[in-house]
BALOBA-1460 file (C-alpha; in Angstrom, 3 decimals):
// residues 404
<rec num="1" residu="m" x="29.309" y="36.590" z="-25.364"/>
<rec num="2" residu="s" x="28.157" y="34.017" z="-22.845"/>
<rec num="3" residu="k" x="30.610" y="31.450" z="-21.600"/>
<rec num="4" residu="s" x="30.216" y="28.066" z="-23.236"/>
<rec num="5" residu="k" x="31.794" y="24.677" z="-23.019"/>
<rec num="6" residu="f" x="32.945" y="24.664" z="-26.570"/>
<rec num="7" residu="a" x="35.453" y="26.738" z="-28.470"/>
<rec num="8" residu="l" x="34.241" y="28.534" z="-31.567"/>
<rec num="9" residu="t" x="37.032" y="28.369" z="-34.089"/>
<rec num="10" residu="v" x="36.826" y="31.322" z="-36.457"/>
<rec num="11" residu="g" x="38.171" y="30.571" z="-39.915"/>
<rec num="12" residu="i" x="39.056" y="26.983" z="-39.012"/>
<rec num="13" residu="g" x="38.066" y="25.963" z="-42.523"/>
<rec num="14" residu="c" x="41.163" y="27.689" z="-43.874"/>
<rec num="15" residu="l" x="43.811" y="24.979" z="-44.036"/>
<rec num="16" residu="a" x="46.978" y="26.277" z="-42.448"/>
<rec num="17" residu="l" x="49.890" y="25.101" z="-44.545"/>
<rec num="18" residu="i" x="52.042" y="27.971" z="-43.361"/>
<rec num="19" residu="v" x="55.815" y="27.557" z="-43.583"/>
<rec num="20" residu="l" x="57.416" y="30.458" z="-41.777"/>
<rec num="21" residu="a" x="60.899" y="31.348" z="-40.640"/>
<rec num="22" residu="a" x="59.482" y="32.256" z="-37.229"/>
<rec num="23" residu="v" x="56.315" y="31.565" z="-35.317"/>
<rec num="24" residu="i" x="53.803" y="34.387" z="-35.705"/>
<rec num="25" residu="t" x="50.795" y="34.668" z="-33.487"/>
<rec num="26" residu="v" x="47.943" y="36.455" z="-35.202"/>
<rec num="27" residu="p" x="45.278" y="37.282" z="-32.637"/>
<rec num="28" residu="l" x="41.684" y="37.046" z="-33.770"/>
<rec num="29" residu="l" x="39.328" y="39.618" z="-32.358"/>
<rec num="30" residu="f" x="36.450" y="37.988" z="-30.541"/>
<rec num="31" residu="a" x="33.980" y="40.595" z="-29.316"/>
<rec num="32" residu="p" x="30.722" y="39.823" z="-27.545"/>
<rec num="33" residu="l" x="28.085" y="38.951" z="-30.070"/>
<rec num="34" residu="q" x="25.851" y="41.574" z="-28.480"/>
<rec num="35" residu="a" x="28.167" y="44.275" z="-29.798"/>
<rec num="36" residu="f" x="27.268" y="43.493" z="-33.402"/>
<rec num="37" residu="q" x="25.270" y="46.107" z="-35.264"/>
<rec num="38" residu="g" x="24.437" y="45.240" z="-38.426"/>
<rec num="39" residu="v" x="22.189" y="41.431" z="-38.558"/>
<rec num="40" residu="r" x="8.911" y="30.798" z="-48.051"/>
<rec num="41" residu="e" x="9.356" y="31.335" z="-51.279"/>
<rec num="42" residu="e" x="8.310" y="28.036" z="-52.999"/>
<rec num="43" residu="s" x="10.483" y="28.574" z="-56.073"/>
<rec num="44" residu="v" x="14.108" y="29.632" z="-55.729"/>
<rec num="45" residu="a" x="14.155" y="30.290" z="-59.447"/>
<rec num="46" residu="s" x="12.533" y="33.667" z="-58.710"/>
<rec num="47" residu="p" x="14.029" y="34.668" z="-55.344"/>
<rec num="48" residu="t" x="13.190" y="37.741" z="-53.349"/>
<rec num="49" residu="v" x="15.525" y="40.530" z="-54.402"/>
<rec num="50" residu="i" x="17.245" y="42.206" z="-51.472"/>
<rec num="51" residu="p" x="18.745" y="45.482" z="-52.681"/>
<rec num="52" residu="g" x="22.394" y="46.085" z="-52.023"/>
<rec num="53" residu="i" x="24.253" y="49.375" z="-51.844"/>
<rec num="54" residu="g" x="25.288" y="50.544" z="-55.285"/>
<rec num="55" residu="a" x="24.407" y="47.211" z="-56.880"/>
<rec num="56" residu="t" x="21.553" y="44.740" z="-56.893"/>
<rec num="57" residu="q" x="21.059" y="41.023" z="-57.300"/>
<rec num="58" residu="e" x="20.502" y="41.543" z="-61.032"/>
<rec num="59" residu="a" x="24.266" y="42.030" z="-61.273"/>
<rec num="60" residu="i" x="24.766" y="38.327" z="-60.558"/>
<rec num="61" residu="p" x="23.262" y="35.995" z="-63.181"/>
<rec num="62" residu="t" x="23.401" y="32.867" z="-61.024"/>
<rec num="63" residu="l" x="19.781" y="32.164" z="-60.247"/>
<rec num="64" residu="t" x="19.030" y="29.584" z="-62.931"/>
<rec num="65" residu="p" x="18.810" y="26.178" z="-61.248"/>
<rec num="66" residu="l" x="21.004" y="23.371" z="-62.479"/>
<rec num="67" residu="p" x="19.253" y="21.076" z="-64.970"/>
<rec num="68" residu="v" x="17.844" y="17.922" z="-63.457"/>
<rec num="69" residu="e" x="16.769" y="14.804" z="-65.266"/>
<rec num="70" residu="a" x="14.017" y="13.975" z="-62.825"/>
<rec num="71" residu="e" x="12.496" y="15.335" z="-59.647"/>
<rec num="72" residu="t" x="14.866" y="14.895" z="-56.735"/>
<rec num="73" residu="p" x="13.293" y="12.948" z="-53.842"/>
<rec num="74" residu="s" x="13.317" y="14.729" z="-50.516"/>
<rec num="75" residu="t" x="14.741" y="11.939" z="-48.368"/>
<rec num="76" residu="p" x="18.483" y="11.218" z="-48.557"/>
<rec num="77" residu="p" x="18.219" y="7.409" z="-48.909"/>
<rec num="78" residu="l" x="16.465" y="7.974" z="-52.274"/>
<rec num="79" residu="v" x="18.671" y="10.808" z="-53.569"/>
<rec num="80" residu="d" x="21.144" y="10.005" z="-56.314"/>
<rec num="81" residu="f" x="24.092" y="11.656" z="-54.592"/>
<rec num="82" residu="a" x="26.517" y="10.578" z="-57.305"/>
<rec num="83" residu="r" x="24.496" y="12.463" z="-59.921"/>
<rec num="84" residu="l" x="24.087" y="15.445" z="-57.582"/>
<rec num="85" residu="y" x="27.834" y="15.532" z="-56.991"/>
<rec num="86" residu="d" x="28.531" y="15.356" z="-60.721"/>
<rec num="87" residu="q" x="26.228" y="18.339" z="-61.251"/>
<rec num="88" residu="l" x="27.594" y="20.513" z="-58.453"/>
<rec num="89" residu="n" x="31.306" y="19.749" z="-58.238"/>
<rec num="90" residu="p" x="32.226" y="21.623" z="-61.462"/>
<rec num="91" residu="g" x="31.092" y="24.820" z="-59.725"/>
<rec num="92" residu="v" x="33.348" y="24.346" z="-56.682"/>
<rec num="93" residu="v" x="37.017" y="25.337" z="-56.578"/>
<rec num="94" residu="n" x="40.132" y="24.812" z="-54.487"/>
<rec num="95" residu="i" x="41.882" y="28.073" z="-53.581"/>
<rec num="96" residu="q" x="45.609" y="28.163" z="-52.878"/>
<rec num="97" residu="v" x="47.182" y="31.328" z="-51.486"/>
<rec num="98" residu="y" x="50.748" y="32.542" z="-51.130"/>
<rec num="99" residu="v" x="51.397" y="35.029" z="-48.338"/>
<rec num="100" residu="e" x="54.293" y="37.422" z="-47.824"/>
<rec num="101" residu="q" x="54.432" y="39.428" z="-44.624"/>
<rec num="102" residu="g" x="57.279" y="41.073" z="-42.782"/>
<rec num="103" residu="g" x="59.899" y="39.358" z="-44.927"/>
<rec num="104" residu="l" x="58.358" y="35.949" z="-44.232"/>
<rec num="105" residu="s" x="56.307" y="33.793" z="-46.547"/>
<rec num="106" residu="g" x="53.852" y="30.935" z="-46.338"/>
<rec num="107" residu="q" x="51.001" y="29.115" z="-48.008"/>
<rec num="108" residu="g" x="47.386" y="28.415" z="-47.188"/>
<rec num="109" residu="a" x="44.308" y="26.891" z="-48.745"/>
<rec num="110" residu="g" x="40.547" y="27.149" z="-48.758"/>
<rec num="111" residu="s" x="37.551" y="26.605" z="-50.995"/>
<rec num="112" residu="g" x="35.163" y="28.663" z="-53.089"/>
<rec num="113" residu="f" x="32.409" y="28.457" z="-55.685"/>
<rec num="114" residu="v" x="31.791" y="30.045" z="-59.079"/>
<rec num="115" residu="l" x="29.256" y="32.862" z="-58.870"/>
<rec num="116" residu="d" x="28.779" y="33.895" z="-62.497"/>
<rec num="117" residu="d" x="29.974" y="33.361" z="-66.047"/>
<rec num="118" residu="e" x="32.326" y="36.348" z="-65.729"/>
<rec num="119" residu="g" x="34.719" y="34.323" z="-63.569"/>
<rec num="120" residu="h" x="33.764" y="35.755" z="-60.172"/>
<rec num="121" residu="i" x="34.273" y="33.311" z="-57.309"/>
<rec num="122" residu="v" x="33.012" y="33.553" z="-53.737"/>
<rec num="123" residu="t" x="35.229" y="32.571" z="-50.829"/>
<rec num="124" residu="n" x="35.954" y="33.692" z="-47.278"/>
<rec num="125" residu="n" x="37.741" y="36.940" z="-46.470"/>
<rec num="126" residu="h" x="40.027" y="35.082" z="-44.071"/>
<rec num="127" residu="v" x="41.163" y="32.750" z="-46.877"/>
<rec num="128" residu="v" x="42.538" y="35.452" z="-49.208"/>
<rec num="129" residu="a" x="42.737" y="38.707" z="-47.217"/>
<rec num="130" residu="n" x="46.547" y="38.720" z="-46.864"/>
<rec num="131" residu="a" x="47.395" y="36.817" z="-50.028"/>
<rec num="132" residu="a" x="50.099" y="38.070" z="-52.370"/>
<rec num="133" residu="h" x="49.080" y="35.491" z="-54.982"/>
<rec num="134" residu="v" x="45.858" y="33.501" z="-55.388"/>
<rec num="135" residu="t" x="45.597" y="30.348" z="-57.493"/>
<rec num="136" residu="v" x="42.251" y="28.727" z="-58.270"/>
<rec num="137" residu="i" x="42.198" y="24.987" z="-58.994"/>
<rec num="138" residu="f" x="39.090" y="23.745" z="-60.790"/>
<rec num="139" residu="y" x="37.456" y="20.342" z="-60.505"/>
<rec num="140" residu="d" x="39.373" y="18.981" z="-63.536"/>
<rec num="141" residu="g" x="42.753" y="20.084" z="-62.188"/>
<rec num="142" residu="t" x="43.033" y="23.213" z="-64.348"/>
<rec num="143" residu="e" x="44.803" y="26.037" z="-62.500"/>
<rec num="144" residu="a" x="44.336" y="29.771" z="-63.014"/>
<rec num="145" residu="e" x="45.736" y="32.883" z="-61.375"/>
<rec num="146" residu="a" x="43.017" y="34.976" z="-59.692"/>
<rec num="147" residu="d" x="42.734" y="38.635" z="-58.769"/>
<rec num="148" residu="i" x="41.137" y="39.755" z="-55.512"/>
<rec num="149" residu="v" x="38.136" y="41.882" z="-56.524"/>
<rec num="150" residu="g" x="36.594" y="42.708" z="-53.145"/>
<rec num="151" residu="l" x="36.928" y="41.999" z="-49.430"/>
<rec num="152" residu="d" x="34.526" y="42.418" z="-46.513"/>
<rec num="153" residu="d" x="35.914" y="41.463" z="-43.126"/>
<rec num="154" residu="d" x="32.604" y="42.174" z="-41.344"/>
<rec num="155" residu="s" x="30.835" y="39.367" z="-43.226"/>
<rec num="156" residu="d" x="33.992" y="37.292" z="-43.840"/>
<rec num="157" residu="l" x="33.231" y="37.265" z="-47.572"/>
<rec num="158" residu="a" x="35.537" y="37.879" z="-50.509"/>
<rec num="159" residu="i" x="35.329" y="37.832" z="-54.303"/>
<rec num="160" residu="v" x="38.181" y="36.711" z="-56.542"/>
<rec num="161" residu="r" x="38.110" y="36.547" z="-60.331"/>
<rec num="162" residu="v" x="39.749" y="34.466" z="-63.031"/>
<rec num="163" residu="d" x="39.951" y="35.636" z="-66.648"/>
<rec num="164" residu="e" x="38.364" y="32.514" z="-68.109"/>
<rec num="165" residu="l" x="36.418" y="29.526" z="-66.822"/>
<rec num="166" residu="p" x="37.516" y="26.103" z="-68.085"/>
<rec num="167" residu="e" x="35.137" y="24.068" z="-70.202"/>
<rec num="168" residu="g" x="32.514" y="22.317" z="-68.089"/>
<rec num="169" residu="v" x="32.764" y="24.779" z="-65.191"/>
<rec num="170" residu="h" x="29.508" y="26.565" z="-64.368"/>
<rec num="171" residu="p" x="28.115" y="28.929" z="-61.700"/>
<rec num="172" residu="l" x="26.155" y="27.591" z="-58.744"/>
<rec num="173" residu="p" x="22.780" y="29.271" z="-58.098"/>
<rec num="174" residu="l" x="22.125" y="31.185" z="-54.881"/>
<rec num="175" residu="g" x="19.179" y="29.936" z="-52.838"/>
<rec num="176" residu="d" x="17.029" y="31.677" z="-50.245"/>
<rec num="177" residu="s" x="18.602" y="31.087" z="-46.837"/>
<rec num="178" residu="g" x="15.624" y="32.755" z="-45.190"/>
<rec num="179" residu="q" x="13.522" y="29.723" z="-46.072"/>
<rec num="180" residu="v" x="15.942" y="27.131" z="-44.683"/>
<rec num="181" residu="e" x="14.480" y="25.053" z="-41.867"/>
<rec num="182" residu="v" x="16.034" y="22.963" z="-39.128"/>
<rec num="183" residu="g" x="16.120" y="19.318" z="-40.171"/>
<rec num="184" residu="e" x="16.658" y="19.926" z="-43.894"/>
<rec num="185" residu="w" x="19.367" y="17.840" z="-45.520"/>
<rec num="186" residu="v" x="22.399" y="19.691" z="-46.856"/>
<rec num="187" residu="i" x="25.736" y="18.879" z="-48.452"/>
<rec num="188" residu="a" x="29.109" y="20.612" z="-48.285"/>
<rec num="189" residu="i" x="31.704" y="20.403" z="-51.061"/>
<rec num="190" residu="g" x="35.203" y="21.711" z="-50.605"/>
<rec num="191" residu="n" x="38.864" y="21.114" z="-49.909"/>
<rec num="192" residu="p" x="39.160" y="19.729" z="-46.333"/>
<rec num="193" residu="f" x="42.756" y="19.010" z="-45.306"/>
<rec num="194" residu="g" x="43.782" y="19.662" z="-48.913"/>
<rec num="195" residu="l" x="41.576" y="16.831" z="-50.192"/>
<rec num="196" residu="g" x="39.904" y="18.634" z="-53.087"/>
<rec num="197" residu="s" x="36.375" y="17.990" z="-54.314"/>
<rec num="198" residu="s" x="35.227" y="16.288" z="-51.114"/>
<rec num="199" residu="m" x="31.487" y="16.082" z="-50.383"/>
<rec num="200" residu="t" x="29.894" y="15.585" z="-46.961"/>
<rec num="201" residu="l" x="26.268" y="15.191" z="-45.917"/>
<rec num="202" residu="g" x="24.328" y="16.436" z="-42.880"/>
<rec num="203" residu="i" x="21.304" y="18.365" z="-41.756"/>
<rec num="204" residu="v" x="20.630" y="21.949" z="-40.747"/>
<rec num="205" residu="s" x="20.878" y="21.745" z="-36.969"/>
<rec num="206" residu="a" x="19.941" y="25.392" z="-36.263"/>
<rec num="207" residu="t" x="19.286" y="28.685" z="-38.027"/>
<rec num="208" residu="g" x="19.524" y="32.345" z="-37.076"/>
<rec num="209" residu="r" x="22.856" y="32.060" z="-35.273"/>
<rec num="210" residu="s" x="25.085" y="35.099" z="-34.764"/>
<rec num="211" residu="i" x="28.748" y="34.230" z="-35.224"/>
<rec num="212" residu="p" x="31.837" y="36.441" z="-34.829"/>
<rec num="213" residu="s" x="33.420" y="37.725" z="-38.012"/>
<rec num="214" residu="g" x="36.841" y="36.965" z="-36.570"/>
<rec num="215" residu="a" x="38.325" y="40.220" z="-37.841"/>
<rec num="216" residu="t" x="36.037" y="42.924" z="-36.416"/>
<rec num="217" residu="p" x="33.945" y="43.417" z="-33.251"/>
<rec num="218" residu="f" x="30.782" y="42.780" z="-35.273"/>
<rec num="219" residu="a" x="28.978" y="39.501" z="-35.775"/>
<rec num="220" residu="i" x="27.539" y="37.853" z="-38.866"/>
<rec num="221" residu="p" x="23.743" y="37.524" z="-38.671"/>
<rec num="222" residu="q" x="21.492" y="34.620" z="-39.592"/>
<rec num="223" residu="a" x="24.260" y="32.018" z="-39.837"/>
<rec num="224" residu="i" x="23.241" y="28.434" z="-40.588"/>
<rec num="225" residu="q" x="24.401" y="25.694" z="-38.239"/>
<rec num="226" residu="t" x="24.970" y="22.227" z="-39.657"/>
<rec num="227" residu="d" x="26.372" y="18.847" z="-38.691"/>
<rec num="228" residu="a" x="27.697" y="18.211" z="-42.208"/>
<rec num="229" residu="a" x="31.427" y="17.661" z="-41.716"/>
<rec num="230" residu="i" x="33.356" y="20.931" z="-42.160"/>
<rec num="231" residu="n" x="37.094" y="20.851" z="-41.585"/>
<rec num="232" residu="p" x="40.219" y="22.954" z="-42.235"/>
<rec num="233" residu="g" x="40.219" y="23.746" z="-45.943"/>
<rec num="234" residu="n" x="36.410" y="23.879" z="-46.288"/>
<rec num="235" residu="s" x="36.347" y="27.647" z="-45.663"/>
<rec num="236" residu="g" x="34.682" y="29.519" z="-48.515"/>
<rec num="237" residu="g" x="33.073" y="26.431" z="-50.025"/>
<rec num="238" residu="p" x="29.314" y="26.113" z="-50.537"/>
<rec num="239" residu="l" x="26.700" y="24.620" z="-48.270"/>
<rec num="240" residu="l" x="23.952" y="23.397" z="-50.617"/>
<rec num="241" residu="d" x="20.454" y="22.013" z="-50.402"/>
<rec num="242" residu="l" x="19.487" y="18.846" z="-52.263"/>
<rec num="243" residu="d" x="18.139" y="20.893" z="-55.189"/>
<rec num="244" residu="g" x="21.622" y="22.252" z="-55.831"/>
<rec num="245" residu="y" x="21.163" y="25.772" z="-54.465"/>
<rec num="246" residu="v" x="23.866" y="27.471" z="-52.380"/>
<rec num="247" residu="i" x="22.280" y="28.356" z="-49.043"/>
<rec num="248" residu="g" x="25.488" y="29.291" z="-47.256"/>
<rec num="249" residu="v" x="29.261" y="29.733" z="-47.354"/>
<rec num="250" residu="n" x="31.075" y="27.435" z="-44.940"/>
<rec num="251" residu="a" x="33.182" y="29.483" z="-42.540"/>
<rec num="252" residu="q" x="33.589" y="28.195" z="-38.970"/>
<rec num="253" residu="i" x="33.278" y="25.215" z="-36.660"/>
<rec num="254" residu="a" x="32.677" y="24.764" z="-32.945"/>
<rec num="255" residu="s" x="35.350" y="22.222" z="-32.164"/>
<rec num="256" residu="g" x="35.505" y="21.737" z="-28.412"/>
<rec num="257" residu="g" x="39.123" y="22.890" z="-28.530"/>
<rec num="258" residu="a" x="40.356" y="20.601" z="-31.308"/>
<rec num="259" residu="p" x="40.832" y="22.128" z="-34.786"/>
<rec num="260" residu="a" x="38.592" y="19.593" z="-36.520"/>
<rec num="261" residu="n" x="34.932" y="18.842" z="-37.025"/>
<rec num="262" residu="a" x="32.903" y="18.032" z="-33.927"/>
<rec num="263" residu="g" x="29.473" y="18.083" z="-35.541"/>
<rec num="264" residu="v" x="28.772" y="21.821" z="-35.290"/>
<rec num="265" residu="g" x="29.683" y="23.981" z="-38.265"/>
<rec num="266" residu="f" x="28.491" y="27.399" z="-39.380"/>
<rec num="267" residu="a" x="27.829" y="28.884" z="-42.803"/>
<rec num="268" residu="i" x="27.355" y="32.528" z="-43.785"/>
<rec num="269" residu="p" x="23.785" y="32.677" z="-45.170"/>
<rec num="270" residu="s" x="23.192" y="33.101" z="-48.897"/>
<rec num="271" residu="d" x="20.997" y="36.155" z="-48.227"/>
<rec num="272" residu="v" x="24.104" y="37.928" z="-46.920"/>
<rec num="273" residu="v" x="26.075" y="36.731" z="-49.959"/>
<rec num="274" residu="r" x="23.353" y="38.042" z="-52.269"/>
<rec num="275" residu="r" x="23.524" y="41.445" z="-50.588"/>
<rec num="276" residu="v" x="27.303" y="41.782" z="-50.261"/>
<rec num="277" residu="a" x="28.713" y="40.059" z="-53.359"/>
<rec num="278" residu="p" x="27.397" y="42.425" z="-56.063"/>
<rec num="279" residu="v" x="28.711" y="45.424" z="-54.139"/>
<rec num="280" residu="l" x="32.137" y="43.812" z="-53.742"/>
<rec num="281" residu="i" x="32.180" y="43.192" z="-57.484"/>
<rec num="282" residu="d" x="31.083" y="46.749" z="-58.209"/>
<rec num="283" residu="a" x="33.010" y="48.706" z="-55.560"/>
<rec num="284" residu="g" x="35.490" y="46.362" z="-53.866"/>
<rec num="285" residu="t" x="34.147" y="47.048" z="-50.368"/>
<rec num="286" residu="y" x="30.823" y="46.900" z="-48.563"/>
<rec num="287" residu="q" x="29.493" y="49.473" z="-46.100"/>
<rec num="288" residu="w" x="27.352" y="48.046" z="-43.305"/>
<rec num="289" residu="p" x="24.901" y="50.187" z="-41.297"/>
<rec num="290" residu="w" x="25.500" y="50.989" z="-37.644"/>
<rec num="291" residu="l" x="23.282" y="51.921" z="-34.718"/>
<rec num="292" residu="g" x="25.924" y="52.107" z="-31.981"/>
<rec num="293" residu="i" x="24.618" y="50.116" z="-29.035"/>
<rec num="294" residu="e" x="25.641" y="47.097" z="-26.998"/>
<rec num="295" residu="g" x="23.164" y="45.025" z="-25.092"/>
<rec num="296" residu="t" x="21.447" y="41.704" z="-24.674"/>
<rec num="297" residu="s" x="18.110" y="39.973" z="-24.942"/>
<rec num="298" residu="v" x="15.549" y="40.504" z="-22.204"/>
<rec num="299" residu="n" x="15.392" y="37.521" z="-19.845"/>
<rec num="300" residu="l" x="13.728" y="36.792" z="-16.522"/>
<rec num="301" residu="l" x="16.408" y="38.535" z="-14.447"/>
<rec num="302" residu="l" x="16.318" y="41.684" z="-16.601"/>
<rec num="303" residu="m" x="12.541" y="41.681" z="-16.596"/>
<rec num="304" residu="e" x="12.331" y="41.509" z="-12.792"/>
<rec num="305" residu="a" x="15.175" y="43.956" z="-12.117"/>
<rec num="306" residu="n" x="13.737" y="46.547" z="-14.531"/>
<rec num="307" residu="d" x="10.057" y="46.014" z="-13.645"/>
<rec num="308" residu="l" x="9.223" y="44.993" z="-17.203"/>
<rec num="309" residu="d" x="6.053" y="43.188" z="-18.211"/>
<rec num="310" residu="t" x="7.730" y="41.162" z="-20.987"/>
<rec num="311" residu="q" x="10.686" y="38.877" z="-21.608"/>
<rec num="312" residu="h" x="10.888" y="39.968" z="-25.231"/>
<rec num="313" residu="g" x="12.951" y="42.794" z="-26.658"/>
<rec num="314" residu="a" x="16.525" y="44.103" z="-26.947"/>
<rec num="315" residu="y" x="17.949" y="45.644" z="-23.781"/>
<rec num="316" residu="i" x="20.434" y="48.524" z="-24.282"/>
<rec num="317" residu="d" x="23.348" y="48.318" z="-21.873"/>
<rec num="318" residu="r" x="25.729" y="50.765" z="-23.605"/>
<rec num="319" residu="v" x="25.361" y="53.564" z="-26.142"/>
<rec num="320" residu="v" x="28.466" y="54.551" z="-28.106"/>
<rec num="321" residu="e" x="29.221" y="58.248" z="-27.906"/>
<rec num="322" residu="n" x="28.308" y="60.237" z="-31.050"/>
<rec num="323" residu="s" x="26.707" y="57.173" z="-32.600"/>
<rec num="324" residu="p" x="23.269" y="57.254" z="-34.274"/>
<rec num="325" residu="a" x="21.818" y="55.784" z="-31.073"/>
<rec num="326" residu="d" x="23.407" y="58.524" z="-29.001"/>
<rec num="327" residu="k" x="22.188" y="61.270" z="-31.326"/>
<rec num="328" residu="s" x="18.637" y="59.893" z="-31.245"/>
<rec num="329" residu="g" x="18.517" y="59.883" z="-27.437"/>
<rec num="330" residu="l" x="18.462" y="56.148" z="-26.744"/>
<rec num="331" residu="q" x="19.337" y="55.494" z="-23.107"/>
<rec num="332" residu="p" x="21.873" y="52.933" z="-21.784"/>
<rec num="333" residu="s" x="21.935" y="51.302" z="-18.347"/>
<rec num="334" residu="s" x="22.124" y="53.734" z="-15.444"/>
<rec num="335" residu="g" x="23.454" y="51.221" z="-12.903"/>
<rec num="336" residu="v" x="23.288" y="47.627" z="-11.698"/>
<rec num="337" residu="d" x="21.199" y="45.736" z="-9.159"/>
<rec num="338" residu="m" x="22.112" y="42.561" z="-7.313"/>
<rec num="339" residu="t" x="19.641" y="39.752" z="-7.991"/>
<rec num="340" residu="d" x="20.296" y="36.283" z="-6.567"/>
<rec num="341" residu="g" x="23.952" y="37.221" z="-6.166"/>
<rec num="342" residu="r" x="24.255" y="38.393" z="-9.767"/>
<rec num="343" residu="q" x="24.723" y="41.879" z="-11.165"/>
<rec num="344" residu="v" x="21.881" y="42.895" z="-13.460"/>
<rec num="345" residu="p" x="21.944" y="46.165" z="-15.458"/>
<rec num="346" residu="v" x="19.024" y="48.507" z="-14.867"/>
<rec num="347" residu="g" x="17.686" y="51.708" z="-16.353"/>
<rec num="348" residu="g" x="18.402" y="51.026" z="-20.017"/>
<rec num="349" residu="d" x="15.905" y="51.338" z="-22.835"/>
<rec num="350" residu="v" x="14.281" y="48.170" z="-24.142"/>
<rec num="351" residu="i" x="13.586" y="48.120" z="-27.883"/>
<rec num="352" residu="i" x="10.389" y="46.127" z="-28.418"/>
<rec num="353" residu="a" x="9.560" y="47.015" z="-32.044"/>
<rec num="354" residu="s" x="11.192" y="48.339" z="-35.213"/>
<rec num="355" residu="d" x="9.106" y="49.975" z="-37.932"/>
<rec num="356" residu="g" x="6.035" y="48.513" z="-36.288"/>
<rec num="357" residu="e" x="7.346" y="44.926" z="-36.256"/>
<rec num="358" residu="p" x="7.983" y="43.243" z="-32.864"/>
<rec num="359" residu="i" x="11.592" y="42.713" z="-31.768"/>
<rec num="360" residu="v" x="11.844" y="39.288" z="-30.150"/>
<rec num="361" residu="d" x="15.422" y="39.511" z="-28.865"/>
<rec num="362" residu="f" x="18.713" y="41.328" z="-29.416"/>
<rec num="363" residu="s" x="19.675" y="39.110" z="-32.338"/>
<rec num="364" residu="d" x="16.398" y="39.999" z="-34.026"/>
<rec num="365" residu="l" x="17.292" y="43.697" z="-33.767"/>
<rec num="366" residu="l" x="20.740" y="43.075" z="-35.239"/>
<rec num="367" residu="v" x="19.220" y="41.371" z="-38.260"/>
<rec num="368" residu="r" x="16.823" y="44.301" z="-38.836"/>
<rec num="369" residu="i" x="19.794" y="46.674" z="-38.772"/>
<rec num="370" residu="a" x="22.009" y="44.480" z="-40.966"/>
<rec num="371" residu="f" x="19.589" y="44.401" z="-43.865"/>
<rec num="372" residu="k" x="19.250" y="48.162" z="-44.029"/>
<rec num="373" residu="a" x="21.738" y="50.662" z="-45.446"/>
<rec num="374" residu="p" x="23.595" y="53.670" z="-44.040"/>
<rec num="375" residu="g" x="21.253" y="56.644" z="-44.210"/>
<rec num="376" residu="d" x="18.117" y="54.554" z="-43.701"/>
<rec num="377" residu="t" x="15.885" y="55.426" z="-40.762"/>
<rec num="378" residu="m" x="14.323" y="53.105" z="-38.203"/>
<rec num="379" residu="e" x="11.250" y="53.864" z="-36.138"/>
<rec num="380" residu="l" x="11.956" y="52.201" z="-32.812"/>
<rec num="381" residu="t" x="9.428" y="51.531" z="-30.063"/>
<rec num="382" residu="v" x="11.175" y="51.519" z="-26.688"/>
<rec num="383" residu="l" x="10.207" y="50.948" z="-23.083"/>
<rec num="384" residu="r" x="11.661" y="53.583" z="-20.757"/>
<rec num="385" residu="n" x="10.672" y="53.788" z="-17.092"/>
<rec num="386" residu="g" x="7.561" y="51.759" z="-17.816"/>
<rec num="387" residu="e" x="6.394" y="53.991" z="-20.668"/>
<rec num="388" residu="r" x="6.426" y="53.420" z="-24.404"/>
<rec num="389" residu="r" x="8.260" y="55.939" z="-26.554"/>
<rec num="390" residu="q" x="8.841" y="56.316" z="-30.291"/>
<rec num="391" residu="v" x="12.424" y="57.038" z="-31.309"/>
<rec num="392" residu="t" x="13.531" y="57.748" z="-34.873"/>
<rec num="393" residu="v" x="17.139" y="56.917" z="-35.640"/>
<rec num="394" residu="e" x="19.148" y="57.404" z="-38.830"/>
<rec num="395" residu="l" x="21.719" y="54.668" z="-39.355"/>
<rec num="396" residu="a" x="25.316" y="55.590" z="-40.166"/>
<rec num="397" residu="p" x="28.167" y="53.630" z="-41.771"/>
<rec num="398" residu="r" x="30.115" y="51.461" z="-39.388"/>
<rec num="399" residu="p" x="33.282" y="53.279" z="-38.278"/>
<rec num="400" residu="s" x="36.315" y="51.511" z="-39.680"/>
<rec num="401" residu="d" x="38.290" y="51.891" z="-36.456"/>
<rec num="402" residu="f" x="35.535" y="50.791" z="-34.059"/>
<rec num="403" residu="g" x="36.941" y="48.461" z="-31.389"/>
<rec num="404" residu="s" x="40.526" y="48.844" z="-32.606"/>
């Protein structure tokens, strides 16, 4: 992961109200984003179905848009935000957790949103992963005990369930995050600093980000960046477009070192939620595919040092032993060259296409991998010693102990 002038705070949206008998330091695992293996439809009412593993989007009946009295204007000064809030807030919840660990106890808080009429609620893995008890507080103040149904630390998503939804509470529909564009207006509703049912407004400031999961060496693909205010306690709450569709799950902020909003927040894309959530409901866990390489995007230095004729593609610097990449014969770097006083890896394969589609950069490759399943094959076009080669690789499940 390249050095930057800001600190990426993983799970900062989870309000830390921990009262402990001793100070416990829980290290978060930040691995280079390159190590991750994994990741316009005009009407969201009929979204593209992305098959999951063992379950499909049909398992989640949340795709009916909220009723609207009139067409919503596209510019914020003309939007009736009060009416929009009244429509959406009943689908958002405050999540309180009680933690017991090593004889110590504490409390924490986050946010979530109702996924279906069966009482399933989406939140972040880091909000509820270690909880002994989970309490859901609805918009009208009604409280209900919740069971943890499924957890996925690689995507930082979790599903909890209550036995019954209070009157007036309804699911929020999932949108198509693949159609989100920079500059679109979005709103976030959640529980920042314990202030439940708070709504903030901003725009999508970037798309296609890769962000660390915070719990594994793998990154979350296609994250949405926004300047809508996201603060401690917002974790797990929805990021929504002005039509009322959930396009992301708020998860992290880049804070410049301070644990509060600095205008750069990140949301897990709804396309990942659509893929992972039904499997968590069905099986409790999600199995991501794995190729087993580390690398980076081709840039000018790599192009010159490796005598390439392109600045596009995914450069392979390391191949994990006995991984699918290793078994297929993909080649890592064989050494380094000094260029302008900098070490540049040389000799590694460059993946320039997958299944006939061009690979623009390393992040592009990760996304292609993420939206496949273990056992799927990929036909990779690679550059090796100036020649093009076709390599077939069969993806495997991510090893649970990788990077531990």
